[in-house]
VEXLUMNU-264609 format. One record per residue: residue number from 1; x, z, y of N, C-alpha, C in turn. Coordinates in steps of 0.1 Angstrom, whole numbers, always signed. Each point is the difference from the previous one (the first is absolute). Layout:
SITE_num_n.east_n.up_n.north_ca.east_ca.up_ca.north_c.east_c.up_c.north
SITE_NUM_X_Z_Y_X_Z_Y_X_Z_Y .
...
! end
This chain:
SITE_num_n.east_n.up_n.north_ca.east_ca.up_ca.north_c.east_c.up_c.north
SITE_1_+176_+694_+272_+0_-12_-5_-10_-7_-8 .
SITE_2_-6_-14_-1_-7_-5_-6_+5_-9_-10 .
SITE_3_-6_+0_-12_+6_-11_-14_-13_-9_+1 .
SITE_4_+4_-13_+0_-13_-11_-2_+3_-2_-15 .
SITE_5_-15_-4_-7_+3_-1_-14_+6_-15_-3 .
SITE_6_+5_-1_-9_+10_-15_-6_-9_-2_-12 .
SITE_7_+0_-11_-2_-4_-7_-14_+13_+2_-11 .
SITE_8_-3_+5_-10_+8_+3_-12_+9_-14_-4 .
SITE_9_+12_+0_-3_+6_-11_-9_-7_+0_-14 .
SITE_10_-1_-15_-3_-6_-3_-13_+12_-2_-13 .
SITE_11_+11_-3_+6_+14_-2_-5_+9_+10_+1 .
SITE_12_+7_+5_-10_+10_+9_+5_+11_-7_+3 .
SITE_13_+6_+5_+14_+13_-7_+5_-5_-12_+8 .
SITE_14_-11_-3_-2_-3_-16_+10_-13_+0_+0 .
SITE_15_-5_-3_+12_+6_-3_+12_+10_+11_+8 .
SITE_16_+6_-3_+9_+5_+13_+4_-7_+8_+9 .
SITE_17_+3_+12_+3_-7_+9_+6_+4_+4_+16 .
SITE_18_-8_-6_+7_+5_+0_+15_-8_+11_+6 .
SITE_19_+10_+8_+8_-7_+11_+7_+0_-2_+17 .
SITE_20_-8_+7_+5_+1_-2_+14_-4_+15_+9 .
SITE_21_+7_+0_+10_+0_+11_+7_-4_-4_+15 .
SITE_22_-13_+5_+1_-3_-3_+16_-3_+11_+9 .
SITE_23_+4_-1_+13_-1_+11_+10_-15_-5_+8 .
SITE_24_-7_+9_-4_-14_-2_+9_+2_+1_+15 .
SITE_25_+11_+6_+3_-4_+2_+15_+11_-12_+8 .
SITE_26_+6_-9_-9_+9_-11_+8_-6_-9_+5 .
SITE_27_+4_-7_+12_-11_-10_+5_-8_-11_-7 .
SITE_28_+7_-5_-11_-6_-10_-7_-11_+6_-8 .
SITE_29_-2_+13_-4_-7_+4_-7_-10_+9_+6 .
SITE_30_+2_+6_+8_-12_+7_+12_-15_-1_-2 .
SITE_31_-7_+5_+0_-18_-2_+1_-4_-2_-12 .
SITE_32_+8_+3_-8_-6_-4_-18_+5_-17_-6 .
SITE_33_+7_-4_+11_+7_-16_-5_+6_-2_-15 .
SITE_34_+7_+12_-2_+6_+1_-14_-8_-3_-9 .
SITE_35_-14_+7_+0_-8_-2_-10_-4_-13_-5 .
SITE_36_+1_-9_+13_-5_-14_-3_+10_-9_-5 .
SITE_37_+11_+6_-4_+14_-6_-5_-6_-4_-16 .
SITE_38_+5_-11_-5_-2_-2_-14_+13_+9_-7 .
SITE_39_-6_+11_-3_+9_+9_-7_-2_+3_-14 .
SITE_40_-8_-5_-4_-7_+0_-15_+6_-8_-10 .
SITE_41_+2_+5_-11_+6_-10_-14_+14_-2_+6 .
SITE_42_+8_+9_+7_+15_-3_-2_+6_+10_-12 .
SITE_43_-7_+6_-7_+6_+12_-14_+7_+13_+4 .
SITE_44_+0_+1_+13_+9_+12_+4_-7_+8_+11 .
SITE_45_+7_+11_-1_-9_+8_+12_-2_-4_+15 .
SITE_46_-11_+1_+5_-3_-4_+15_+2_+14_+7 .
SITE_47_+10_+4_+8_-5_+11_+7_+1_+4_+13 .
SITE_48_-9_+4_+9_-3_+1_+11_+4_+12_+8 .
SITE_49_+10_+0_+10_+3_+11_+7_-6_+1_+12 .
SITE_50_-4_+12_+8_-4_+0_+13_+9_+8_+11 .
SITE_51_+11_+4_-8_+8_+7_+10_+17_+0_-9 .
SITE_52_+8_+4_+8_+14_+1_-6_-3_+11_-11 .
SITE_53_-5_+11_+2_-1_+13_-10_-7_-5_-14 .
SITE_54_-8_-11_+1_-4_-4_-16_+12_-9_-8 .
SITE_55_+9_-6_+9_+12_-6_-10_+7_+5_-9 .
SITE_56_+3_+12_+0_+5_+7_-12_-6_+0_-12 .
SITE_57_-15_+3_-1_-7_-1_-12_-5_-15_-2 .
SITE_58_+4_-11_+8_-3_-12_-4_+13_-4_-6 .
SITE_59_+13_+3_+4_+12_-3_-8_+0_+7_-10 .
SITE_60_-5_+10_-2_-2_+7_-15_-8_-10_-8 .
SITE_61_-9_-5_+3_-11_-10_-7_+8_-11_-3 .
SITE_62_+8_-6_+11_+7_-11_-5_+10_+1_-11 .
SITE_63_+8_+11_+3_+11_+1_-10_-3_+3_-14 .
SITE_64_-15_+6_+2_-5_+4_-16_-6_-13_-8 .
SITE_65_-6_-8_+10_-7_-12_-8_+13_-11_-1 .
SITE_66_+11_+1_+5_+9_-9_-4_-3_-17_+1 .
SITE_67_-6_-2_+11_-6_-14_+1_+13_-10_+0 .
SITE_68_-6_-15_-1_+13_-10_-1_+5_-5_+14 .
SITE_69_-11_+5_+8_+3_+0_+16_-7_+4_+8 .
SITE_70_+3_+1_+12_-8_+10_+10_+1_-8_+13 .
SITE_71_-11_-1_+6_-5_-7_+14_-2_+11_+10 .
SITE_72_+8_+2_+8_-1_+10_+13_-12_-5_+10 .
SITE_73_-11_+1_-1_-8_-5_+13_-2_+9_+12 .
SITE_74_+6_-4_+10_+0_+8_+11_+11_-5_+10 .
SITE_75_+7_+7_+10_+9_-2_+9_+12_+4_-6 .
SITE_76_+12_-3_+10_+11_+3_-3_+2_+14_-2 .
SITE_77_-7_+10_+9_-1_+11_-3_-3_+6_-11 .
SITE_78_-7_-6_-11_-7_+1_-13_+13_+0_-9 .
SITE_79_+6_-15_-1_+9_-1_-7_+12_+13_+3 .
SITE_80_+1_+1_+14_+13_+10_+2_-2_+16_-7 .
SITE_81_-15_+4_+3_-1_+12_-7_+0_+1_-15 .
SITE_82_-3_-10_-8_+1_-5_-9_+15_+2_-8 .
SITE_83_+7_-10_+4_+13_+4_+0_+7_+13_+4 .
SITE_84_-2_+8_+10_+4_+15_+1_-3_+8_-7 .
SITE_85_-12_-1_-5_-6_+9_-14_+10_+2_-10 .
SITE_86_+2_-16_-4_+8_-4_-11_+13_+5_+2 .
SITE_87_+8_-2_+10_+14_+7_+6_-1_+12_-4 .
SITE_88_-10_+7_+9_-2_+15_-5_+0_+5_-13 .
SITE_89_-5_-6_-8_+0_+3_-14_+11_-4_-8 .
SITE_90_+7_-10_+4_+10_-8_-7_-6_-10_-10 .
SITE_91_-10_-6_+4_-5_-7_-9_-3_-15_+5 .
SITE_92_+8_-8_+9_-2_-12_+3_+3_-9_-11 .
SITE_93_+9_+3_-7_+1_-8_-14_-10_+0_-9 .
SITE_94_-9_+6_+1_-13_-1_-10_-9_-10_+6 .
SITE_95_+0_-4_+10_-13_-6_+8_+2_-15_-6 .
SITE_96_-10_-5_-5_+0_-13_-5_-1_-11_+13 .
SITE_97_+2_-13_-6_+1_-9_+12_-9_-1_+10 .
SITE_98_+1_+2_+12_-9_+0_+13_-5_-12_+8 .
SITE_99_-14_+0_+3_-4_-10_+8_-3_+7_+11 .
SITE_100_+6_-5_+13_-8_+8_+11_-9_-9_+5 .
SITE_101_-9_+4_+2_-15_-7_+6_-2_+3_+15 .
SITE_102_-3_-8_+7_-1_+0_+15_-14_+7_+5 .
SITE_103_+0_+13_-1_-11_+8_+1_-1_+7_+16 .
SITE_104_+12_-1_+6_+5_+10_+11_-1_-7_+12 .
SITE_105_+8_+6_+10_-2_-8_+14_+15_-8_+3 .
SITE_106_+9_+1_-3_+11_-10_+0_+5_-8_-10 .
SITE_107_-2_+8_-9_+2_-8_-17_+14_-2_+1 .
SITE_108_+9_+4_+3_+14_-7_+1_+3_+2_-17 .
SITE_109_-2_+9_-4_+7_+1_-14_-8_-12_-11 .
SITE_110_-14_-1_+3_-10_-8_-10_+10_-16_+4 .
SITE_111_+1_-1_+11_+5_-13_+3_+12_-2_-6 .
SITE_112_+11_+8_+4_+15_-2_-6_-1_+2_-12 .
SITE_113_-2_+10_-9_-1_+2_-12_-6_-6_-9 .
SITE_114_-12_-5_+3_-9_-7_-8_-7_-11_+3 .
SITE_115_+3_-5_+15_-3_-13_+4_-16_-1_-1 .
SITE_116_-8_+11_+2_-15_+2_-1_-5_-3_+18 .
SITE_117_-5_-7_+4_-5_-2_+12_-13_+2_+1 .
SITE_118_-5_+1_-11_-20_+3_+3_-1_+11_-13 .
SITE_119_-10_+8_+2_+0_+12_-11_-9_-6_-14 .
SITE_120_-9_-9_+4_-8_-4_-10_+7_-13_-10 .
SITE_121_+10_-7_+12_+5_-8_-7_+9_+8_-11 .
SITE_122_+9_+8_+3_+9_+8_-4_-3_+7_-13 .
SITE_123_-14_+5_+4_-4_+7_-14_-6_-11_-11 .
SITE_124_-5_-10_+5_-2_-12_-11_+13_-4_-8 .
SITE_125_+10_-2_+8_+15_-3_-8_+6_+8_-8 .
SITE_126_-4_+17_+6_+3_+11_-9_-8_-2_-15 .
SITE_127_-13_-3_+4_-9_+3_-15_+2_-10_-8 .
SITE_128_+8_-14_+3_+4_-12_-7_+12_+7_-9 .
SITE_129_+7_+7_+6_+11_+6_-10_-3_+6_-13 .
SITE_130_-18_+4_-2_-1_+8_-12_+2_-11_-12 .
SITE_131_-2_-12_-1_-2_-7_-11_+16_-9_+1 .
SITE_132_+7_+3_+10_+13_-9_+0_+11_+7_-6 .
SITE_133_+7_-7_-9_+11_+7_-7_+15_+7_+7 .
SITE_134_-1_+14_-2_+11_+5_+9_+10_-6_+6 .
SITE_135_+5_-11_-11_+12_-6_+5_+1_-10_+11 .
SITE_136_-16_-3_+3_-4_-9_+13_-1_+8_+9 .
SITE_137_-4_+13_-1_-2_+8_+12_+9_-1_+12 .
SITE_138_-2_-2_+12_+9_-5_+12_+5_+12_+3 .
SITE_139_+11_+6_-8_+5_+16_+4_+15_-4_+8 .
SITE_140_-2_+10_+10_+13_-3_+7_+5_+15_+3 .
SITE_141_+16_+2_-4_+5_+12_+5_+4_+5_+13 .
SITE_142_-6_+9_+7_+3_+4_+16_+1_+14_+1 .
SITE_143_+17_+2_+7_+2_+11_+3_-8_+7_+12 .
SITE_144_-2_+15_-2_-8_+5_+10_+10_+10_+9 .
SITE_145_-4_+5_+8_+6_+13_+9_-2_+13_-7 .
SITE_146_+10_+7_-5_+3_+13_-4_+4_+8_+9 .
SITE_147_-8_+10_+6_+4_+9_+10_+1_+13_-2 .
SITE_148_+10_+8_-1_+0_+14_+3_+3_+6_+16 .
SITE_149_-13_+9_+0_-2_+5_+11_+1_+17_+0 .
SITE_150_+0_+3_+13_-1_+17_+0_-10_+7_-10 .
SITE_151_-12_-10_+0_-11_+8_-7_-1_-7_-15 .
SITE_152_+10_-8_-5_+1_-3_-13_-1_-16_-1 .
SITE_153_+0_-6_-13_-1_-14_-3_-11_-6_+7 .
SITE_154_+4_-13_+1_-13_-9_+5_+3_-13_-2 .
SITE_155_-7_-9_+2_+1_-17_-6_-7_-7_+11 .
SITE_156_+4_-15_+1_-5_-7_+5_+4_-15_+4 .
SITE_157_-3_-10_+11_+7_-11_-1_+3_+0_+16 .
SITE_158_+0_+8_+8_+1_-5_+15_+5_+14_+12 .
SITE_159_+8_+3_+3_+0_+9_+10_+3_-6_+13 .
SITE_160_-5_+8_+9_+2_-4_+16_+2_+12_+9 .
SITE_161_+6_-3_+10_+2_+11_+11_-2_-8_+11 .
SITE_162_-2_+7_+12_+2_-3_+13_-13_-9_+5 .
SITE_163_+1_-10_+1_-11_-10_+8_-6_-3_-12 .
SITE_164_+5_+3_-13_-9_-7_-12_-11_+11_-3 .
SITE_165_+6_+14_+6_-10_+8_+1_-13_+1_+8 .
SITE_166_+7_-4_+10_-8_-2_+14_-11_-10_-1 .
SITE_167_+4_-9_-8_-12_-11_-1_-11_+4_-10 .
SITE_168_+4_+8_-11_-10_+5_-7_-11_+11_+7 .
SITE_169_+7_+8_+7_-7_+10_+8_-9_-6_+12 .
SITE_170_+5_-12_+5_-7_-7_+6_-14_-7_-5 .
SITE_171_+2_-6_-13_-11_-4_-7_-9_+12_-5 .
SITE_172_+7_+10_-5_-14_+10_+2_-6_+4_+8 .
SITE_173_+6_+0_+14_-5_+9_+13_-9_-13_+6 .
SITE_174_+2_-14_-3_-6_-7_+10_-7_-13_-8 .
SITE_175_+6_-4_-11_-7_-8_-11_-9_+4_-11 .
SITE_176_+3_+10_-6_-9_+2_-13_-16_+1_+4 .
SITE_177_+0_+10_+12_-14_-1_+2_-8_-11_+2 .
SITE_178_+10_-11_+6_-8_-13_-1_+0_-8_-13 .
SITE_179_+2_+4_-7_+3_-7_-13_+8_-10_-1 .
SITE_180_+12_+0_+7_+10_-10_+3_+9_+0_-13 .
SITE_181_-2_-6_-11_+11_+1_-11_+7_-11_-3 .
SITE_182_+5_-3_-13_+6_-12_-4_+12_-6_+9 .
SITE_183_-1_-11_-3_+12_-6_+9_-4_-2_+17 .
SITE_184_-9_+2_+2_-4_+0_+17_+4_+15_+4 .
SITE_185_-3_+12_-8_+2_+13_+5_+17_+2_+2 .
SITE_186_+6_-7_-13_+16_+2_+0_+7_-8_+12 .
SITE_187_-7_-10_+2_+5_-8_+13_-5_+6_+13 .
SITE_188_-8_+6_+2_-3_+8_+13_+10_+8_+0 .
SITE_189_+3_+11_-11_+9_+10_+1_+13_-5_+3 .
SITE_190_+5_-9_-6_+14_-8_+1_+2_-1_+15 .
SITE_191_-12_-9_+5_+4_-4_+14_-4_+9_+10 .
SITE_192_-8_+13_-3_+1_+12_+11_+15_+7_+0 .
SITE_193_+4_+0_-12_+14_+6_-3_+8_-7_+10 .
SITE_194_+4_-12_-4_+10_-13_+5_-2_+3_+15 .
SITE_195_-14_-2_+4_-2_+0_+17_+6_+13_+5 .
SITE_196_-2_+14_-8_+5_+11_+6_+15_+1_-2 .
SITE_197_+7_-5_-7_+14_+0_-2_+7_-9_+9 .
SITE_198_-6_-12_+7_+3_-10_+6_+0_+6_+16 .
SITE_199_-13_+4_+2_-1_+7_+13_+3_+15_+1 .
SITE_200_+6_+5_-9_+6_+15_-2_-14_+9_+5 .
SITE_201_-7_-2_-6_-14_+9_+1_-3_+10_-10 .
SITE_202_+0_+14_+3_-3_+11_-11_-11_-6_-7 .
SITE_203_-2_+8_-11_+7_+7_-7_+11_-11_-8 .
SITE_204_-4_-13_+0_+9_-11_-10_+12_-1_+6 .
SITE_205_+7_+4_+11_+14_+0_+1_+7_+12_-1 .
SITE_206_-6_+13_-7_+7_+12_-3_+8_-2_-8 .
SITE_207_+14_+2_+0_+9_+0_-9_-2_+11_-8 .
SITE_208_+1_-2_-15_+0_+7_-13_+14_+4_-4 .
SITE_209_+6_+15_+2_+12_+1_-4_+1_+1_-17 .
SITE_210_+10_-5_-5_+1_+0_-14_+15_+0_-5 .
SITE_211_+2_+5_-11_+14_-1_-7_-1_-12_-11 .
SITE_212_+8_-8_+4_+0_-13_-15_+10_+1_-5 .
SITE_213_-3_-4_-15_+17_+0_-6_-10_-8_-14 .
SITE_214_+10_-8_-4_-3_-14_-11_+10_+2_-11 .
SITE_215_-2_+1_-12_+10_-3_-10_+8_+10_-1 .
SITE_216_-3_+12_+6_+11_+14_-4_+8_+1_+15 .
SITE_217_-2_-8_+10_+11_+3_+8_-6_+10_+11 .
SITE_218_+9_+4_+8_-1_+11_+8_-10_-3_+8 .
SITE_219_-11_+10_+3_-13_-3_+9_+5_+0_+15 .
SITE_220_-9_-10_+6_+7_-5_+17_-14_+8_+8 .
SITE_221_+4_+7_+8_-12_+3_+8_-4_-13_+11 .
SITE_222_-10_-1_+3_-3_-11_+8_-16_+1_+6 .
SITE_223_-5_-7_+7_-12_-3_+5_-8_-13_-1 .
SITE_224_-12_+0_-5_-4_-14_-5_-16_-3_+7 .
SITE_225_-1_-8_+5_-11_-8_+6_-10_-1_-12 .
SITE_226_+3_-4_-11_-6_-5_-12_+7_-1_-12 .
SITE_227_-4_+6_-12_+5_-2_-12_-9_-2_-11 .
SITE_228_+4_-10_-9_-5_-2_-14_+5_+0_-12 .
SITE_229_+0_+6_-8_+7_-2_-18_-9_-6_-9 .
SITE_230_+1_-8_-7_-9_-4_-8_+6_-5_-12 .
SITE_231_-9_-4_-13_+2_-6_-10_-7_-14_+1 .
SITE_232_-9_-1_+6_-11_-12_+0_+10_-10_+7 .
SITE_233_-7_-15_-4_+6_-11_+3_-5_-5_+13 .
SITE_234_-13_+2_-1_-8_-6_+13_-8_+14_+5 .
SITE_235_-2_+1_+14_-9_+9_+6_-11_-10_+9 .
SITE_236_-9_+11_+2_-15_-6_+6_+5_-14_+11 .
SITE_237_-10_-8_-5_+3_-12_+11_+14_-9_+0 .
SITE_238_+2_+1_-16_+12_-8_-4_+14_+7_+3 .
SITE_239_-2_+12_+10_+13_+1_+6_+11_+3_-12 .
SITE_240_+12_-5_+5_+9_+4_-7_+19_+4_+6 .
SITE_241_-3_+10_+4_+11_+2_+15_+11_+9_-11 .
SITE_242_+9_-10_-3_+9_+2_-12_+12_-8_+2 .
SITE_243_+12_+3_+1_+12_-8_+1_+11_+8_-2 .
SITE_244_+14_-5_-1_+10_+5_-1_+6_-5_-15 .
SITE_245_+12_+7_-5_+6_-8_-12_+2_+13_-9 .
SITE_246_-4_+13_+4_+0_+11_-11_-9_-3_-11 .
SITE_247_+4_+9_-13_-6_-6_-12_-9_+14_-2 .
SITE_248_-13_-1_-7_-6_+14_-6_-15_-2_+3 .
SITE_249_-4_+8_-8_-21_-2_-1_-4_+4_+12 .
SITE_250_+9_+11_+6_-8_+6_+13_+6_-10_+13 .
SITE_251_-12_-7_+8_+2_-1_+14_-1_+6_+12 .
SITE_252_+8_+1_+10_-4_+9_+9_+5_-8_+14 .
SITE_253_-8_+2_+9_+0_-8_+14_-4_+8_+12 .
SITE_254_+8_+3_+11_-4_+7_+9_+4_-7_+12 .
SITE_255_-3_+6_+12_+3_-3_+14_+6_+12_+7 .
SITE_256_+11_-1_+6_+5_+12_+10_-12_+6_+9 .
SITE_257_+4_+13_+7_-12_+2_+9_-3_-8_+10 .
SITE_258_+9_-10_+5_-1_-8_+10_+7_-13_-1 .
SITE_259_-7_-7_-11_+6_-10_-4_-1_-14_+11 .
SITE_260_+9_-9_-1_+0_-10_+14_-9_-12_-4 .
SITE_261_-4_-5_+10_-9_-13_-2_-11_+0_-11 .
SITE_262_-7_+8_+1_-9_+2_-11_-10_-13_-2 .
SITE_263_-4_-9_+11_-6_-11_+0_+7_-7_-8 .
SITE_264_+12_-6_+4_+10_-11_-8_+0_+8_-17 .
SITE_265_+3_+12_-1_+4_+1_-14_-10_+3_-8 .
SITE_266_-10_+11_+4_-9_+6_-8_-10_-10_-6 .
SITE_267_-6_-10_+6_-11_-9_-11_+4_-8_-10 .
SITE_268_+12_-5_+3_+8_-10_-12_+9_+11_-9 .
SITE_269_+0_+13_+2_+9_+8_-9_-14_+5_-7 .
SITE_270_-11_+2_+6_-9_+4_-11_-4_-7_-14 .
SITE_271_+4_-14_+2_-2_-9_-12_+14_-3_-6 .
SITE_272_+8_+6_+4_+13_+2_-6_+9_-15_+5 .
SITE_273_-4_-6_+15_+4_-12_+4_+14_+8_+10 .
SITE_274_+13_-1_-1_+10_+5_+5_+5_-9_+11 .
SITE_275_+2_+4_+12_+6_-7_+11_+11_+9_+7 .
SITE_276_+9_-8_+3_+12_+5_+7_+2_+13_-6 .
SITE_277_+8_+12_+4_+6_+10_-7_-9_+13_+4 .
SITE_278_-9_+3_-12_-10_+11_+5_+4_+10_+1 .
SITE_279_+11_+3_-12_+8_+15_+2_+4_+5_+14 .
SITE_280_+8_-13_+4_+4_+7_+16_-10_+3_+10 .
SITE_281_-13_-6_-3_-13_+5_+10_-7_+11_-7 .
SITE_282_+3_+8_-11_-6_+10_-3_-9_-2_-13 .
SITE_283_-1_-11_-5_-7_-2_-11_+7_-1_-15 .
SITE_284_-4_+8_-8_+11_+3_-11_-12_-3_-12 .
SITE_285_+8_-5_-13_-8_+1_-15_+11_-4_-8 .
SITE_286_-1_+8_-13_+7_+2_-12_-7_+1_-9 .
SITE_287_+5_+1_-13_-4_-1_-12_+10_+9_-7 .
SITE_288_-4_+11_-8_+6_+13_-6_-7_+4_-12 .
SITE_289_+6_+8_-8_-4_+6_-14_-7_+14_+4 .
SITE_290_+3_+7_+12_-3_+12_+2_+0_+2_+14 .
SITE_291_-6_+9_+6_-2_+4_+13_-4_+15_+3 .
SITE_292_+8_+5_+11_-6_+13_+3_-7_-1_+17 .
SITE_293_-10_+5_+1_-8_-1_+14_-3_+14_+2 .
SITE_294_+11_+5_+9_-3_+14_+8_-10_+1_+13 .
SITE_295_-11_+2_-3_-11_-4_+8_-8_+16_+2 .
SITE_296_+1_+3_+14_-10_+13_+1_-13_-6_+8 .
SITE_297_-12_-2_-6_-13_-1_+5_-6_-12_-9 .
SITE_298_-10_-4_+6_-9_-12_-7_+7_-10_-6 .
SITE_299_-2_-3_-10_+3_-13_-5_-11_-8_-10 .
SITE_300_+3_-12_-5_-10_-8_-5_+3_-4_-12 .
SITE_301_-11_+0_-10_+5_-4_-11_-13_-8_-8 .
SITE_302_+0_-11_-1_-10_-10_-4_-13_+2_+6 .
SITE_303_+3_+1_+14_-13_+0_+11_-4_+13_+1 .
SITE_304_+3_+11_-7_-4_+11_+2_+10_+9_+8 .
SITE_305_-4_+9_+11_+10_+8_+5_+3_+13_-8 .
SITE_306_+13_+3_+0_+6_+10_-8_+7_+9_+10 .
SITE_307_+0_+11_-3_+7_+11_+4_+7_+10_-7 .
SITE_308_+4_-5_-12_+10_+9_-6_+12_+2_+3 .
SITE_309_+7_+8_-1_+14_+1_+6_+13_-10_-4 .
SITE_310_+7_-3_+9_+14_-5_-6_+9_+9_-2 .
SITE_311_+12_-6_-5_+5_-14_-1_-9_-7_-11 .
SITE_312_-3_-12_+2_-8_-10_-12_+12_-5_-5 .
SITE_313_+3_+2_-12_+11_-4_-10_-9_-13_-8 .
SITE_314_+3_-12_+0_-8_-11_-4_+7_-8_-9 .
SITE_315_-3_-4_-11_+4_-12_-7_-10_-6_-5 .
SITE_316_+5_-11_-13_-7_-7_-5_-7_+4_-13 .
SITE_317_-9_+1_+1_-10_+6_-14_-6_-11_-7 .
SITE_318_-1_+4_-12_-8_-11_-11_+13_-6_-6 .
SITE_319_-1_-14_-1_-9_-8_+4_-16_+0_-8 .
SITE_320_-12_+0_+8_-10_-1_-4_-5_-14_-7 .
SITE_321_-8_-2_-9_-8_-13_-1_-13_+0_+7 .
SITE_322_+1_-12_+5_-13_-4_+10_-4_-14_-5 .
SITE_323_-14_+0_+3_-7_-12_-4_-1_-10_+10 .
SITE_324_+4_-13_+2_-1_-10_+9_-13_-6_-5 .
SITE_325_-10_+5_+10_-13_-8_-3_+0_-12_+6 .
SITE_326_+4_-4_+9_+2_-13_+6_+6_-14_-10 .
SITE_327_+6_+7_-10_+7_-12_-10_+0_+6_-15 .
SITE_328_+0_-12_-6_+2_+4_-16_+14_-6_+0 .
SITE_329_+7_+7_-11_+12_-5_-4_-3_-13_-9 .
SITE_330_+9_-10_+3_+1_-10_-5_+7_+2_-17 .
! end
């Protein structure tokens, strides 16, 4: 882990001390691109990690420095690794307001939690907070996923099974080496998964056995072709595949192993537009306060493939304070 020097504040308590945690191996920072970012003059530590093994030491430095805010410059996996380490230590509540910068591949969390679409513009908006009164900071409280696995606690914002996992595996196998990232990479992975489901082509049509339970109900064994559970409002490409009348911070949507008429149902449902009776065709969505996914095999957490054994006991963690860099509070 490398720490970049910062200018010391000249006035105690003002301006604010803004920290940055950069993942040097994320898509937006590779090849030394992080070094060309305007990171000087933020008043707080600027930490660079090159592997997840360096994250614990970086977190030690952040907690010791006690900055007024923290920008996470990396991908969805960088934020998830930070949240997981905090969950393991039980220090999530000690984190300052977080700005999620789009320095990764899909940047799902940066887009939804901080409204940041461009790394440099997001960093400039973050730097502007240094002179802004704290009461005017664009802070929003958002829940995250607190997850208990067979290997212990972790945390994140998005869990996926079935075709969601296959789509990420397809990206790793066929798109990553061609540098297909961002919305284009996500679109290609979604289209390939959807094509495989419609035409029942392996591995995309392979059902995933899972036990599902929501809000303390008895688990139900079933097979799904795809499942997602999240606390995010919007997914990449503006997708918002949520419907149903239940309440709760967790949103889960899943398709049966052989859902009916996917060409009719799936495209509108990906953006939350309900036509007909999707439940009778094998498409389900609900909100809950807790969930248990009894899964044996690979699952997805914020774009990263996971192998921790189930069952996964999921509840709403936080809420945590995030900085919406795309707006200022009136």
